[in-house]
C-alpha positions in Angstrom: 16.6 12.2 -56.8 18.7 10.4 -59.5 21.3 11.8 -58.8 21.3 10.0 -55.7 21.0 6.6 -57.0 23.7 7.3 -59.6 26.5 7.3 -56.7 24.7 4.4 -54.8 25.2 2.0 -57.8 28.8 3.5 -57.8 29.4 2.3 -54.0 27.3 -0.6 -54.5 29.7 -1.8 -57.3 32.9 -0.6 -55.6 31.9 -2.7 -52.4 30.9 -5.5 -54.9 34.3 -5.5 -56.4 36.2 -6.0 -53.3 33.8 -9.1 -52.2 33.2 -10.9 -56.2 36.9 -10.4 -57.0 38.7 -13.0 -55.0 35.4 -15.6 -54.9 35.7 -15.6 -59.2 39.7 -16.5 -59.1 38.5 -19.3 -57.5 39.1 -21.0 -61.0 42.4 -20.2 -61.2 43.4 -21.6 -58.3 42.4 -25.1 -59.8 45.7 -25.6 -59.9 46.3 -25.5 -56.1 45.7 -29.6 -55.6 48.3 -30.2 -57.5 50.8 -28.1 -55.9 49.5 -29.5 -52.5 50.3 -33.7 -54.1 53.9 -32.2 -54.4 54.2 -30.5 -51.4 52.8 -33.9 -49.7 55.1 -36.1 -51.8 58.2 -33.8 -50.7 56.7 -34.9 -46.8 56.7 -38.7 -47.5 60.0 -39.1 -48.6 61.5 -37.1 -45.6 59.3 -39.1 -43.3 60.7 -42.1 -45.3 64.4 -40.9 -45.3 63.8 -40.5 -41.4 62.0 -44.1 -40.7 65.4 -45.2 -42.9 67.8 -43.7 -40.8 66.0 -44.8 -37.6 66.0 -48.5 -39.3 69.7 -48.0 -39.7 70.9 -46.8 -36.3 68.7 -49.8 -34.3 65.9 -47.4 -33.2 63.3 -49.6 -35.2 62.7 -53.3 -36.4 62.6 -53.8 -40.2 58.8 -54.7 -39.1 58.0 -51.5 -37.9 60.0 -49.9 -40.4 57.8 -52.1 -43.2 54.4 -50.9 -41.0 55.4 -47.5 -41.3 56.4 -47.0 -44.1 52.8 -48.7 -45.6 51.1 -46.2 -43.2 53.0 -43.0 -44.6 52.1 -44.6 -48.5 48.1 -44.7 -47.5 48.4 -41.6 -46.0 49.9 -40.0 -49.5 47.2 -41.8 -51.8 44.4 -40.3 -49.7 46.1 -36.9 -49.6 47.0 -37.0 -53.4 43.3 -39.1 -54.6 40.9 -36.6 -52.3 41.4 -33.6 -54.2 41.6 -34.7 -58.0 38.0 -35.6 -57.3 36.8 -32.3 -55.3 39.3 -29.7 -57.2 36.3 -28.5 -59.8 33.5 -27.8 -56.3 35.6 -25.3 -54.7 36.2 -23.1 -58.3 32.0 -23.7 -58.5 31.2 -22.9 -55.4 33.3 -19.4 -55.7 31.9 -18.7 -59.0 28.0 -19.4 -57.5 28.8 -17.6 -54.4 30.4 -14.2 -56.7 27.0 -14.4 -58.3 24.7 -14.3 -55.7 26.9 -11.9 -54.1 26.5 -9.6 -57.2 22.9 -10.0 -57.5 21.8 -10.0 -53.1 23.8 -7.2 -52.1 22.2 -4.7 -54.4 19.2 -6.1 -53.9 19.5 -6.5 -50.1 20.6 -2.5 -50.3 17.8 -1.0 -51.8 15.3 -3.4 -49.4 17.1 -2.3 -46.3 17.2 1.5 -47.7 13.5 1.2 -48.4 12.3 -0.4 -45.2 15.0 1.8 -42.7 16.2 4.7 -44.5 14.3 7.7 -45.3 13.3 7.5 -48.9 11.2 10.6 -48.4 14.4 13.0 -48.2 15.2 12.0 -51.3 12.0 14.7 -52.4 12.9 18.0 -51.1 9.3 19.2 -50.7 9.0 15.6 -48.9 12.1 16.0 -46.7 10.9 19.5 -45.8 7.6 18.5 -44.6 9.2 15.8 -42.6 11.3 18.2 -41.1 8.8 20.8 -40.0 6.9 17.5 -38.2 9.9 16.6 -36.8 10.5 19.8 -34.9 7.0 20.0 -33.8 6.9 19.7 -29.8 4.8 17.5 -28.5 2.9 18.2 -25.1 4.8 16.1 -22.9 8.0 17.8 -24.7 6.8 21.0 -23.7 5.8 20.1 -20.2 9.5 18.9 -19.7 10.6 21.3 -20.9 8.9 23.6 -18.8 9.8 21.5 -15.6 13.8 21.8 -16.5 13.7 26.0 -16.9 10.9 26.2 -13.3 14.3 24.0 -11.6 16.9 26.0 -13.3 15.5 29.6 -12.0 14.9 27.9 -8.5 18.7 28.5 -8.4 19.0 31.8 -10.8 15.6 33.5 -9.8 17.3 36.8 -11.0 17.5 35.7 -15.1 14.5 38.0 -15.9 14.8 36.4 -19.8 14.5 32.8 -18.0 11.2 33.8 -16.2 10.0 35.4 -19.4 10.6 32.2 -21.6 8.6 30.0 -18.9 5.6 32.7 -18.5 5.1 31.9 -22.6 5.5 28.1 -22.0 2.9 27.9 -19.2 1.0 29.9 -21.3 1.3 27.5 -24.9 0.1 24.8 -22.4 -2.6 26.7 -21.1 -1.4 26.8 -17.6 -2.4 31.1 -17.1 -2.2 31.2 -13.9 1.1 30.0 -13.3 2.2 32.1 -17.0 0.7 34.7 -14.8 3.2 33.9 -11.6 6.3 33.9 -14.3 5.3 37.1 -15.8 5.1 38.6 -11.9 8.8 37.4 -11.4 10.0 39.0 -14.8 8.2 42.4 -14.7 10.3 42.9 -11.4 13.0 42.6 -14.3 11.5 44.7 -16.7 9.1 47.1 -15.2 8.9 48.9 -18.7 8.4 46.4 -20.8 5.4 47.0 -22.8 5.4 43.5 -24.5 5.9 42.1 -21.5 3.2 44.4 -19.5 0.6 43.0 -22.4 1.8 39.6 -22.4 1.2 39.5 -18.6 -1.9 41.4 -18.3 -3.3 39.0 -21.0 -2.2 36.0 -19.0 -3.9 37.5 -15.7 -6.7 37.8 -17.5 -7.1 34.1 -19.1 -6.4 32.8 -15.3 -9.6 35.0 -13.9 -12.4 33.8 -16.8 -10.9 36.0 -19.5 -11.8 39.3 -17.8 -9.1 42.6 -17.8 -11.5 44.6 -15.1 -8.8 45.1 -11.9 -5.2 44.2 -12.2 -5.0 43.3 -15.8 -6.6 46.2 -17.0 -3.9 48.5 -14.7 -1.3 46.2 -16.8 -2.5 47.5 -20.0 -2.3 50.6 -19.3 1.3 50.8 -18.0 2.5 48.9 -21.1 0.3 52.0 -23.5 2.0 54.2 -21.2 5.5 52.4 -21.8 4.5 52.2 -25.6 1.9 53.6 -27.0 2.0 52.2 -30.3 2.3 48.2 -28.7 -0.4 46.3 -30.8 -1.1 43.4 -28.0 -1.9 46.7 -25.3 -3.7 48.4 -28.2 -6.1 45.1 -28.7 -6.4 45.2 -24.9 -7.5 48.4 -24.1 -9.9 47.9 -26.8 -10.9 44.7 -25.0 -11.2 46.7 -21.9 -13.5 49.4 -23.2 -15.4 46.9 -25.3 -15.9 45.3 -21.8 -17.2 48.5 -20.6 -19.5 48.6 -23.2 -17.9 52.6 -23.9 -17.9 50.9 -27.6 -17.0 54.4 -29.2 -13.5 54.2 -26.7 -13.2 50.5 -27.7 -12.6 51.4 -31.2 -10.7 54.3 -30.9 -8.0 52.2 -29.4 -8.6 49.8 -32.3 -8.1 52.4 -34.9 -4.9 53.0 -33.6 -3.9 49.9 -34.5 -4.5 49.9 -38.0 -1.8 52.1 -39.5 0.6 49.8 -37.4 -0.3 46.9 -39.4 1.5 45.7 -42.4 -0.8 45.4 -45.3 -1.2 41.9 -45.6 -1.2 41.4 -41.6 -3.9 38.2 -40.7 -4.7 41.0 -37.7 -6.3 43.0 -40.1 -9.9 41.2 -41.3 -9.7 40.9 -37.4 -9.8 44.4 -36.2 -12.2 46.1 -38.9 -14.8 42.9 -38.0 -13.5 44.2 -33.8 -14.8 47.9 -34.9 -17.1 46.9 -36.6 -19.5 45.0 -34.3 -18.0 48.2 -31.3 -19.9 50.5 -34.0 -23.1 48.3 -34.6 -23.0 48.1 -30.8 -23.1 51.9 -30.8 -26.2 52.8 -31.9 -28.0 52.8 -28.2 -25.5 52.6 -25.7 -24.1 55.6 -23.7 -21.5 57.8 -25.2 -17.6 57.3 -24.1 -16.3 60.0 -22.1 -14.0 60.8 -25.1 -16.7 61.5 -27.4 -18.6 64.0 -24.8 -15.1 65.9 -24.4 -14.7 65.6 -28.4 -17.9 67.7 -28.4 -16.9 70.2 -26.1 -14.2 70.9 -27.6 -15.5 73.7 -30.5 -14.2 73.9 -33.2 -11.5 71.4 -33.2 -14.0 68.5 -32.1 -15.9 69.6 -35.3 -15.5 67.1 -37.7 -16.8 69.7 -41.1 -15.0 69.0 -44.1 -13.4 72.2 -44.4 -11.9 72.1 -40.9 -10.4 68.6 -42.0 -8.7 70.2 -45.1 -7.5 73.5 -43.3 -5.2 71.3 -40.6 -4.2 68.8 -43.3 -0.4 68.3 -44.6 0.6 66.7 -47.4 3.9 65.9 -49.8 6.1 63.6 -51.2 8.3 61.1 -49.3 10.9 59.5 -51.1 14.4 57.6 -50.9 17.8 59.0 -51.5 19.7 57.5 -54.5 22.7 57.2 -52.4 20.8 54.5 -49.7 18.7 52.9 -52.3 21.1 49.9 -52.2 20.5 49.6 -48.4 16.9 49.2 -48.7 14.8 46.4 -50.1 11.6 46.6 -52.1 9.6 44.4 -49.3 10.8 46.4 -46.5 8.4 48.5 -44.4 8.0 52.4 -44.7 6.2 54.3 -41.9 5.1 57.6 -42.9 4.1 59.6 -39.7 3.5 63.0 -38.9 3.7 64.0 -35.2 4.2 67.4 -33.4 7.3 69.3 -33.6 7.8 70.0 -29.9 7.3 67.9 -26.7 5.7 64.4 -27.8 7.3 61.5 -30.1 3.8 60.5 -30.2 1.9 59.7 -34.3 -0.4 62.0 -34.7 -1.5 60.0 -38.0 0.6 57.3 -39.5 0.2 55.2 -42.7 2.5 52.3 -43.1 3.7 50.7 -46.9 6.5 49.2 -48.7 9.9 50.4 -50.3 8.3 49.6 -53.8 6.0 52.0 -53.0 8.3 55.2 -53.3 8.0 57.6 -54.1 4.6 58.0 -52.2 2.7 60.9 -52.2 0.4 61.4 -48.4 -2.0 63.6 -47.3 -2.7 64.0 -43.2 -5.7 65.4 -41.6 -7.6 65.6 -38.9 -10.1 62.4 -40.1 -6.8 60.1 -39.4 -5.5 61.0 -36.2 -4.8 57.8 -33.9 -6.0 59.5 -30.8 -9.2 61.9 -31.4 -8.1 64.2 -28.5 -5.3 64.6 -30.8 -4.8 66.0 -34.1 -3.1 67.8 -36.1 -5.3 70.9 -35.8 -4.7 70.8 -31.8 -0.9 71.8 -32.6 1.3 74.8 -34.1 4.0 73.0 -36.0 4.4 69.3 -37.0 7.1 67.4 -38.8 6.7 64.4 -41.0 8.5 61.4 -40.1 9.7 58.4 -43.1 11.7 55.7 -41.8 12.3 52.1 -43.2 12.5 49.3 -40.7 14.3 46.3 -41.8 12.5 44.5 -38.9 8.9 46.2 -39.8 9.3 47.0 -35.4 7.3 50.7 -35.9 10.2 51.7 -32.6 13.3 53.3 -34.3 16.2 50.6 -34.5 20.1 51.1 -35.3 20.3 50.8 -39.3 17.0 51.8 -39.8 16.9 54.7 -42.4 15.1 58.1 -41.9 13.8 61.1 -42.8 12.3 64.1 -41.1 10.8 67.3 -42.5 11.2 70.8 -41.0 8.7 71.9 -38.9 5.2 72.7 -40.9 2.0 74.2 -39.6 -1.3 72.4 -40.5 -2.4 73.1 -44.1 1.2 73.1 -45.3 1.5 71.5 -49.0 4.3 70.4 -51.1 6.7 69.0 -48.1 9.5 67.1 -49.1 10.9 64.3 -47.6 14.0 62.2 -48.3 14.4 59.9 -46.5 18.4 59.9 -46.3 19.5 59.0 -43.0 20.9 56.3 -41.1 19.9 55.8 -37.9 23.2 55.3 -35.6 
């Protein structure tokens, strides 16, 4: 802020130098009237000489010559005498003007800046706040954007990304029926996009009174088929079961969200609160179909400590020294157990940060993300550890990964080194 005013003062000084210097020189030019008088006298002499020539040539008479000469003399006296009285006045006025400008210009500049400029821009904190406010769009602006985008899509209906953008814009405006219509257009282009299907289901549910039964529920199921770890689809699936009063099944879906959320996520408290509410209501509610199936699975369904211990896999995850420079301390690390063959859906998982490595892990049946798919249900599993720059549960190019050899449930001392870069 101080530096700004220093620069402003320097620039103002330069401007004043150009304006004031010529005015201050007015005193040095006080002798200008003397030069003017000499010039007038020269002109007078030339004009008298012309009169003399005219008389000699007979062009004018003697009386005309005397009258004209008298007029020239009076004019010369007036021209020479007048500046003598006023010669100091211009100098004084120039000096006064210079002083006035020297005071008024800086003062006026400051006042105009405070009135019309942006003084808050001198404070980075205030400037940031002002910039943030400037980027906030009013509902009217969003409406205008939606109208322009809708008009463009009329002439380009194959723009799937455009329909997604329009749907989200309508959703921000609370126009859920129109949002669902736009998502329907986008779904035709991206039928396996889990996030799109989940958003479509959400908008359709909002449009029909926040009810997920029917078409929204079918969209949620499709989203989970496309990506079993999609957070929004899991949240909506739990809500579907909660609305059906199948609280146990709702809890199962919501529990699957917990290891997928960052430790500092604002959603964690909300998900845990939903789980608690469903568990509280579960007391007198009918058992879910999964809960019934669990009871019918014999030993695999028993939750005894001995059974859980027998199915446990444990070990250590570390980051290869060669890749240490490729990961940030705050990067997300997913550690999960999955079947060695067939499905790649995680059986159990934890989410930590690179700064938590090396990490000692332990997975057992009590940590199953899906009660119908536990460690004890598979002959062999592998443990995967992956560093994600984006925090996305889906592997991306550039992620760092390590995979254990296939091990049987009950194995201990498993070592997983994150030493590969996903191409």
